[in-house]
Backbone bond lengths (Angstrom), bond angles and torsions (degrees), N, CA, C in turn:
res aa  C-N    CA-C-N  psi(-1)  N-CA   C-N-CA  omega(-1)  CA-C   N-CA-C  phi
1 V - - - 1.445 - - 1.526 107.93 -
2 T 1.274 117.05 126.52 1.450 121.87 -178.10 1.526 110.69 -65.31
3 G 1.346 115.54 131.95 1.455 120.00 176.23 1.524 114.80 88.15
4 W 1.313 119.10 -12.69 1.460 122.05 -179.37 1.523 108.61 -126.93
5 S 1.332 117.49 128.95 1.451 118.27 177.02 1.522 111.46 -151.80
6 L 1.295 116.03 111.95 1.450 123.88 172.62 1.532 114.67 44.99
7 K 1.289 115.47 60.06 1.463 122.08 179.22 1.518 109.59 -117.79
8 T 1.310 115.03 163.45 1.451 121.31 164.98 1.519 104.97 -103.14
9 I 1.324 115.20 117.86 1.455 120.95 -175.52 1.526 109.26 -112.19
10 I 1.321 115.63 124.83 1.465 121.31 177.49 1.524 106.73 -108.33
11 V 1.329 114.82 117.36 1.461 121.47 -175.78 1.527 109.00 -104.54
12 D 1.322 115.42 119.69 1.458 121.49 174.58 1.529 108.73 -65.91
13 I 1.304 117.61 151.84 1.465 121.26 -179.26 1.526 110.85 -97.58
14 D 1.331 117.41 -65.47 1.469 122.22 -171.19 1.528 112.36 -69.11
15 G 1.324 115.12 119.90 1.450 121.03 -179.97 1.518 113.05 86.86
16 T 1.332 116.48 -14.35 1.464 121.00 -177.64 1.523 111.33 -103.16
17 I 1.338 116.73 -56.40 1.473 118.58 178.23 1.532 112.02 -109.97
18 T 1.342 116.05 -14.75 1.467 121.62 176.72 1.526 107.84 -139.17
19 I 1.324 116.43 165.84 1.456 118.98 169.01 1.526 107.28 -68.84
20 D 1.307 117.84 165.05 1.458 122.12 -177.83 1.529 111.04 -55.55
21 G 1.333 116.23 119.98 1.462 121.91 179.30 1.519 114.49 79.01
22 G 1.325 118.10 1.52 1.461 121.77 -175.46 1.518 113.50 -87.52
23 S 1.333 114.85 168.23 1.474 119.89 176.02 1.523 112.15 -126.96
24 D 1.330 117.50 -3.86 1.464 120.72 177.58 1.519 109.23 -89.82
25 F 1.333 115.67 144.85 1.453 119.83 179.02 1.519 109.64 -143.86
26 D 1.298 114.93 158.13 1.450 123.12 178.97 1.535 108.61 -68.00
27 P 1.348 118.84 140.60 1.470 120.84 177.57 1.536 112.96 -55.47
28 L 1.324 117.29 -25.38 1.461 120.75 177.31 1.530 111.18 -63.51
29 V 1.329 116.93 -31.08 1.469 121.05 177.31 1.521 109.24 -61.32
30 L 1.334 117.06 -47.36 1.462 120.94 179.10 1.528 110.29 -59.78
31 K 1.313 116.70 -42.74 1.465 121.09 179.58 1.526 110.86 -60.52
32 K 1.342 117.37 -46.13 1.466 121.53 -179.59 1.527 111.36 -66.74
33 I 1.324 116.92 -40.21 1.463 120.82 177.93 1.530 109.33 -61.97
34 E 1.328 117.22 -46.15 1.473 121.11 178.72 1.524 110.35 -59.10
35 E 1.318 116.72 -40.98 1.462 121.85 178.94 1.533 110.17 -62.85
36 M 1.323 116.99 -45.35 1.464 120.86 -179.56 1.522 111.51 -65.68
37 K 1.336 117.28 -37.89 1.465 122.00 -176.49 1.527 112.72 -65.49
38 R 1.321 117.65 -22.62 1.470 120.18 -176.79 1.520 112.46 -59.71
39 A 1.327 118.22 -33.82 1.461 120.18 -175.15 1.529 113.10 -132.41
40 N 1.327 117.40 13.78 1.460 120.66 -174.60 1.522 111.32 -142.62
41 S 1.323 114.83 165.33 1.461 121.65 169.87 1.523 106.02 -97.15
42 V 1.329 116.63 120.34 1.459 121.53 -174.74 1.527 109.35 -118.08
43 F 1.329 115.30 135.49 1.460 121.98 179.95 1.521 109.76 -131.82
44 L 1.329 116.10 147.54 1.456 122.10 171.84 1.525 107.94 -94.47
45 F 1.346 115.67 149.70 1.456 119.09 173.79 1.517 109.87 -153.91
46 S 1.328 115.11 142.04 1.458 121.35 175.61 1.517 108.96 -145.66
47 N 1.320 115.97 139.69 1.460 119.99 173.60 1.520 111.68 -69.66
48 K 1.334 117.67 -21.47 1.470 121.38 -176.65 1.528 112.72 -69.33
49 Q 1.311 118.24 -35.22 1.458 122.90 -179.57 1.530 112.49 50.59
50 L 1.306 115.45 59.60 1.464 122.71 173.98 1.521 106.94 -92.85
51 L 1.321 117.07 95.65 1.463 121.96 -167.83 1.520 114.36 -54.96
52 D 1.327 118.30 -46.83 1.468 120.30 -179.85 1.522 110.58 -63.26
53 R 1.320 116.93 -46.87 1.459 121.27 179.33 1.525 110.44 -62.73
54 D 1.334 116.38 -46.80 1.459 120.27 -177.97 1.526 111.31 -61.60
55 N 1.325 116.92 -42.47 1.473 120.29 177.93 1.521 111.65 -65.07
56 T 1.331 117.51 -36.63 1.462 121.35 176.03 1.521 109.98 -60.29
57 L 1.331 117.05 -45.59 1.468 120.90 179.78 1.523 111.73 -66.12
58 V 1.324 117.38 -41.36 1.463 121.50 177.30 1.527 109.55 -57.09
59 N 1.328 116.91 -44.71 1.464 121.11 -178.99 1.524 112.84 -70.29
60 K 1.324 117.58 -35.91 1.473 120.72 179.97 1.524 112.10 -74.78
61 L 1.333 116.36 -38.23 1.466 120.48 -174.85 1.530 113.14 -95.71
62 H 1.324 116.52 -13.21 1.468 122.42 179.28 1.529 112.06 58.08
63 I 1.341 115.27 43.17 1.454 121.13 171.86 1.517 108.30 -134.83
64 P 1.337 116.37 149.04 1.464 119.15 -175.83 1.525 112.81 -76.01
65 L 1.301 113.24 158.27 1.459 122.55 174.38 1.521 106.93 -93.32
66 L 1.309 116.76 132.92 1.453 121.24 174.26 1.524 106.25 -78.22
67 E 1.319 115.98 108.49 1.465 120.49 -173.56 1.524 111.03 -99.77
68 T 1.333 115.11 127.46 1.461 122.24 179.62 1.522 108.71 -163.23
69 S 1.299 115.93 159.85 1.470 119.59 174.96 1.531 110.74 -87.25
70 F 1.320 116.80 -8.55 1.464 121.12 179.38 1.517 110.37 -83.41
71 K 1.332 115.75 158.14 1.460 121.15 179.85 1.526 109.67 -123.43
72 K 1.335 114.73 151.61 1.464 119.35 174.53 1.527 107.88 -64.23
73 P 1.288 118.82 141.91 1.460 129.95 13.15 1.528 115.56 -94.30
74 N 1.333 119.00 16.29 1.458 122.47 -178.84 1.532 110.32 -62.43
75 K 1.318 116.47 127.00 1.466 119.96 -177.95 1.529 112.69 -67.45
76 K 1.335 117.72 -15.09 1.467 120.66 179.08 1.528 112.35 -70.46
77 V 1.332 117.48 -7.83 1.467 121.10 176.06 1.527 110.58 -54.73
78 I 1.335 116.75 -34.37 1.479 119.49 -176.44 1.526 113.45 -88.08
79 N 1.336 117.90 3.72 1.472 120.13 -179.91 1.523 113.23 -55.54
80 G 1.331 117.39 -31.63 1.464 120.68 -178.03 1.518 114.38 -76.82
81 L 1.327 117.08 -9.53 1.461 120.07 178.40 1.524 110.59 -78.23
82 P 1.329 117.65 142.94 1.466 119.14 172.20 1.534 109.13 -60.05
83 D 1.323 117.04 149.71 1.468 121.50 -176.32 1.520 113.18 -52.69
84 H 1.335 117.55 -40.17 1.470 119.82 -176.70 1.532 112.45 -67.49
85 L 1.345 117.75 -15.43 1.462 120.82 177.82 1.530 112.83 -96.58
86 K 1.326 116.82 1.34 1.465 120.51 -178.38 1.529 112.47 -92.04
87 K 1.326 116.04 11.79 1.463 120.85 178.68 1.522 108.25 -117.18
88 N 1.313 115.76 156.79 1.468 121.49 178.22 1.531 110.41 54.58
89 L 1.319 114.87 55.03 1.461 122.54 -175.55 1.525 112.52 -90.77
90 T 1.323 114.81 146.71 1.460 122.50 172.90 1.519 107.83 -134.22
91 V 1.325 116.40 137.30 1.462 122.36 174.78 1.520 107.02 -115.45
92 I 1.326 115.93 129.74 1.459 121.69 175.53 1.519 107.21 -112.08
93 G 1.329 116.41 121.77 1.456 119.85 -177.22 1.510 112.58 -159.71
94 D 1.334 114.81 179.34 1.467 120.86 -175.08 1.524 114.17 -113.30
95 K 1.336 117.88 -9.44 1.458 120.40 -175.69 1.524 110.85 -120.45
96 I 1.321 115.87 122.82 1.465 120.24 -179.74 1.517 111.55 -67.54
97 L 1.345 117.08 -35.39 1.468 120.30 -176.74 1.524 113.59 -75.22
98 I 1.292 117.66 -19.58 1.464 119.94 179.13 1.525 109.53 -111.82
99 D 1.319 116.80 -62.54 1.461 120.85 -176.54 1.533 111.69 -70.11
100 G 1.334 116.63 -42.35 1.460 120.63 179.68 1.517 112.08 -65.40
101 L 1.329 116.62 -43.67 1.465 120.67 177.98 1.534 110.84 -67.10
102 F 1.322 116.31 -38.30 1.461 120.28 175.50 1.530 109.84 -58.94
103 A 1.337 116.89 -46.88 1.469 120.89 179.37 1.530 110.02 -58.68
104 K 1.325 116.44 -43.90 1.466 120.08 179.24 1.523 110.46 -61.92
105 N 1.334 116.70 -43.10 1.469 121.12 -178.15 1.524 113.13 -63.91
106 I 1.326 117.32 -30.48 1.478 120.07 -179.49 1.526 111.22 -103.00
107 K 1.337 116.23 10.55 1.468 122.95 178.27 1.530 111.41 58.22
108 A 1.327 114.40 46.80 1.465 121.27 -178.00 1.520 110.76 -110.41
109 E 1.307 114.77 158.85 1.461 121.01 169.50 1.531 106.61 -70.72
110 F 1.325 117.32 144.13 1.463 120.48 177.42 1.512 109.29 -117.89
111 I 1.315 115.59 124.90 1.463 121.90 174.69 1.518 106.78 -111.49
112 M 1.327 114.91 113.51 1.459 120.17 -179.30 1.524 109.71 -93.19
113 V 1.321 115.43 130.80 1.459 120.79 179.01 1.522 109.91 -109.52
114 K 1.313 114.86 162.03 1.460 119.95 175.29 1.529 108.54 -67.02
115 R 1.304 115.46 128.64 1.460 122.18 -175.80 1.520 112.22 -67.18
116 L 1.336 115.71 137.74 1.463 122.17 173.52 1.527 107.76 -92.77
117 T 1.314 115.97 123.85 1.467 120.21 -178.14 1.524 110.11 -126.28
118 S 1.314 114.64 167.12 1.455 121.76 178.47 1.525 108.58 -138.58
119 K 1.314 115.74 149.01 1.469 119.00 175.32 1.529 110.27 -63.93
120 N 1.331 117.41 -17.02 1.465 121.95 -179.88 1.532 113.42 -92.19
121 D 1.352 117.43 4.81 1.463 119.17 177.03 1.525 109.61 -57.92
122 S 1.327 115.78 143.31 1.467 120.36 -179.60 1.523 110.54 -67.22
123 F 1.322 115.97 161.30 1.455 121.18 177.12 1.529 110.25 -57.89
124 K 1.330 116.98 -42.46 1.474 121.61 179.31 1.528 110.25 -60.19
125 T 1.319 117.14 -45.08 1.467 121.19 179.72 1.525 110.68 -63.33
126 K 1.335 116.57 -43.96 1.467 120.40 178.45 1.523 111.23 -61.84
127 L 1.327 117.15 -37.68 1.463 121.76 178.35 1.532 110.62 -65.83
128 I 1.316 116.35 -43.18 1.467 121.13 177.52 1.526 109.74 -60.66
129 Y 1.339 116.55 -45.19 1.464 120.64 179.17 1.526 111.04 -61.98
130 L 1.330 116.89 -42.03 1.460 121.04 179.71 1.530 110.72 -62.03
131 F 1.315 116.14 -46.93 1.464 120.61 179.99 1.523 110.38 -62.81
132 D 1.329 117.56 -43.65 1.458 121.90 178.84 1.533 110.65 -61.84
133 N 1.339 116.86 -41.50 1.462 120.72 177.99 1.527 111.64 -62.87
134 L 1.331 116.95 -38.87 1.466 120.66 177.68 1.522 110.98 -63.74
135 V 1.315 116.59 -42.78 1.462 120.27 178.20 1.528 109.85 -62.63
136 K 1.327 117.19 -45.59 1.471 120.48 178.45 1.520 110.35 -58.25
137 Y 1.310 117.53 -41.51 1.459 122.55 -178.91 1.538 110.48 -61.64
138 F 1.323 116.57 -45.05 1.454 119.88 -176.20 1.524 114.34 -76.98
139 I 1.325 118.48 -21.53 1.472 118.66 179.09 1.520 112.46 -96.43
140 S 1.325 117.34 -8.49 1.466 118.04 -179.40 1.502 112.20 -95.87
């Protein structure tokens, strides 16, 4: 697969492949996940830990959830991975302050995607997005 080779890829859920707290995703997400899985170890992760939603996504996408009590950007999130999967890491996410910092903490490549939002996002979520956008603006 062009562009992907023997990596451990951690894919954020909220705002990256679904809207915040959502379980629906664009069919293109499944296609990209399938493409990544051909030559890599791919895991889902979310700080929200919505068990029913997370299990639904695991079953739809056929990739495991990285399970831990730690939250991004804490580098201990990857403690549950076997040692051989803790090298050549990539994090795919939508927030520089959470996903980007997490990638930096685990010495991973960070691929930032366009955030998926909803008019029904909570005020707290909108505030987090606003703050993250301001940080992106000032560091770019």
